[in-house]
C-alpha positions as CSV (number, residue, x, y, z in Angstrom):
1,M,-23.7,-44.9,29.4
2,T,-23.3,-45.2,25.6
3,D,-19.9,-46.2,24.1
4,S,-19.4,-43.4,21.5
5,S,-16.9,-45.6,19.6
6,S,-19.4,-48.3,18.7
7,F,-21.1,-48.2,15.4
8,S,-24.4,-49.7,14.3
9,V,-25.7,-50.4,10.8
10,D,-27.2,-46.9,10.8
11,G,-23.8,-45.3,11.6
12,P,-22.3,-44.0,14.8
13,D,-24.5,-44.2,17.9
14,T,-24.0,-40.6,19.0
15,L,-23.8,-37.2,17.4
16,R,-20.3,-36.9,18.7
17,G,-19.3,-40.1,16.9
18,A,-20.9,-39.0,13.7
19,L,-19.1,-35.7,13.8
20,I,-15.8,-37.4,14.5
21,L,-16.4,-39.7,11.5
22,L,-17.2,-36.6,9.3
23,I,-14.0,-34.8,10.4
24,L,-11.8,-37.9,10.0
25,G,-13.3,-38.5,6.5
26,L,-12.6,-34.9,5.5
27,G,-9.0,-35.2,6.7
28,I,-8.5,-38.4,4.8
29,T,-10.0,-36.9,1.7
30,G,-7.9,-33.8,2.0
31,Y,-4.7,-35.8,2.4
32,G,-5.4,-38.0,-0.5
33,A,-6.2,-35.0,-2.7
34,Y,-3.0,-33.2,-1.5
35,D,-0.9,-36.3,-2.2
36,Y,-2.3,-36.6,-5.7
37,V,-1.5,-33.0,-6.5
38,Q,1.9,-33.4,-4.9
39,Q,2.8,-36.4,-7.1
40,S,1.6,-34.5,-10.2
41,D,3.9,-31.6,-9.3
42,A,6.8,-34.0,-8.6
43,I,6.4,-35.5,-12.1
44,R,6.1,-32.0,-13.7
45,N,9.3,-31.0,-11.9
46,A,11.2,-34.3,-12.4
47,V,14.8,-34.4,-13.5
48,E,16.3,-37.7,-14.6
49,V,19.3,-38.9,-12.6
50,D,21.3,-42.1,-12.6
51,A,20.6,-44.3,-9.5
52,T,21.9,-47.6,-8.1
53,I,19.5,-50.1,-6.6
54,T,20.7,-51.1,-3.1
55,E,17.8,-53.2,-1.9
56,V,14.6,-54.8,-3.3
57,D,12.0,-56.2,-1.0
58,V,8.3,-56.7,-0.3
59,V,7.3,-55.4,3.1
60,T,4.5,-57.4,4.7
61,E,2.1,-55.6,7.0
62,S,-0.4,-57.6,9.0
63,S,-3.5,-56.4,10.8
64,V,-5.3,-58.3,13.5
65,S,-8.9,-58.7,12.6
66,G,-11.5,-60.6,14.5
67,Q,-12.3,-64.1,13.3
68,S,-10.4,-63.9,10.0
69,G,-7.1,-64.1,12.0
70,G,-5.8,-61.0,10.4
71,K,-5.2,-59.7,6.9
72,S,-1.8,-59.0,5.3
73,S,-1.0,-56.4,2.8
74,Y,2.2,-56.2,0.7
75,E,4.1,-53.0,-0.2
76,P,6.8,-53.1,-2.9
77,R,10.0,-51.4,-1.6
78,V,13.1,-50.5,-3.7
79,E,15.9,-48.6,-2.0
80,F,18.3,-46.7,-4.3
81,T,21.0,-44.1,-4.1
82,Y,21.3,-41.2,-6.4
83,E,23.3,-38.0,-6.8
84,Y,21.8,-34.6,-7.4
85,Q,23.8,-31.4,-7.5
86,D,26.8,-33.0,-5.9
87,T,24.9,-34.5,-3.0
88,T,24.2,-38.2,-2.5
89,Y,20.7,-39.2,-1.5
90,T,18.8,-42.4,-0.7
91,G,15.3,-43.0,-2.0
92,T,12.7,-45.7,-1.5
93,N,9.7,-44.5,-3.6
94,V,8.7,-46.5,-6.6
95,F,6.0,-44.0,-7.4
96,P,6.0,-40.3,-6.8
97,A,3.1,-40.4,-4.3
98,H,3.9,-40.3,-0.6
99,I,1.1,-42.8,0.0
100,A,2.6,-46.1,-1.1
101,P,0.4,-48.6,-2.9
102,E,-0.3,-51.8,-1.0
103,Y,-1.4,-55.0,-2.5
104,D,-3.6,-57.9,-1.2
105,Q,-1.4,-60.5,-2.8
106,R,2.4,-60.8,-2.5
107,S,2.7,-61.7,-6.2
108,N,1.1,-58.3,-7.2
109,A,3.7,-56.4,-5.1
110,E,6.5,-58.6,-6.5
111,S,5.4,-57.8,-10.1
112,I,6.0,-54.1,-9.4
113,I,9.6,-54.7,-8.3
114,D,10.5,-57.6,-10.7
115,E,12.3,-55.2,-13.0
116,Y,14.8,-54.1,-10.3
117,E,17.9,-56.0,-9.1
118,E,20.3,-55.0,-6.3
119,G,23.4,-53.4,-7.8
120,E,21.7,-52.5,-11.0
121,S,21.9,-48.9,-12.5
122,V,18.6,-47.4,-13.3
123,T,17.1,-44.0,-14.1
124,A,15.4,-42.3,-11.2
125,Y,13.4,-39.1,-11.2
126,V,14.1,-36.3,-8.7
127,D,11.7,-33.6,-7.9
128,S,13.9,-30.6,-8.6
129,T,12.1,-28.5,-6.0
130,D,12.7,-31.3,-3.3
131,P,15.8,-33.3,-4.0
132,N,15.1,-35.6,-1.1
133,H,12.1,-36.9,-3.0
134,A,13.0,-39.3,-5.8
135,F,11.1,-42.1,-7.5
136,L,11.6,-44.8,-10.1
137,K,8.4,-44.8,-12.1
138,N,7.6,-41.4,-13.7
139,K,3.8,-42.0,-13.6
140,T,1.1,-41.2,-11.1
141,S,-0.3,-43.8,-8.7
142,K,-4.0,-44.2,-8.1
143,T,-3.5,-44.8,-4.4
144,P,-4.0,-41.2,-3.3
145,L,-7.3,-41.0,-5.3
146,I,-8.5,-44.2,-3.8
147,M,-7.7,-42.8,-0.3
148,A,-9.5,-39.6,-1.2
149,G,-12.5,-41.6,-2.3
150,I,-12.6,-43.6,0.9
151,G,-12.4,-40.4,2.9
152,A,-15.2,-38.9,0.8
153,V,-17.5,-41.9,1.5
154,A,-16.7,-41.7,5.2
155,S,-17.4,-38.0,5.2
156,L,-20.7,-38.5,3.5
157,F,-21.6,-41.2,5.9
158,G,-20.6,-39.0,8.8
159,A,-22.5,-36.0,7.5
160,V,-25.7,-38.0,6.9
161,S,-25.4,-39.6,10.4
162,S,-24.7,-36.2,12.0
163,L,-27.8,-34.7,10.4
164,K,-30.0,-37.6,11.5
165,K,-28.6,-37.5,15.1
166,Y,-29.0,-33.7,15.2
167,Q,-32.6,-33.9,14.0
168,N,-33.4,-36.6,16.6
169,N,-32.1,-34.4,19.5
């Protein structure tokens, strides 16, 4: 019995595995593209508001990985409160994308949040069509495009593997 979750250098071992890779890749591509469009719309609809920084931190995420003992990534996190149309909200987005950028080195994540201090008043940007979505930097993040690119490569790999497996059956 063949394990459909194992991969070889040529791709998934089965047609089913190749199709799953294709579908997952398409999903990742679609979500990355959607998030890029969403962040562009958020910037277009942005309204400036006064905000107060309540917490500044770098969140460490670790993954367990074979012999390397795991790999850590670092996500800059800034929590802030703001008022929009007489309602108080709490936000945590530095950038307008929902897919938060992660960095391989802690110092890179810290450089993103260096300009913020707890208790400080700053300008935040609120998506006027979705007041729950606010962000501190009024510029797009490349992270959704990177995710879409990774998904596209996985989709292409899955499509080529699917065709090869289908032709061999």
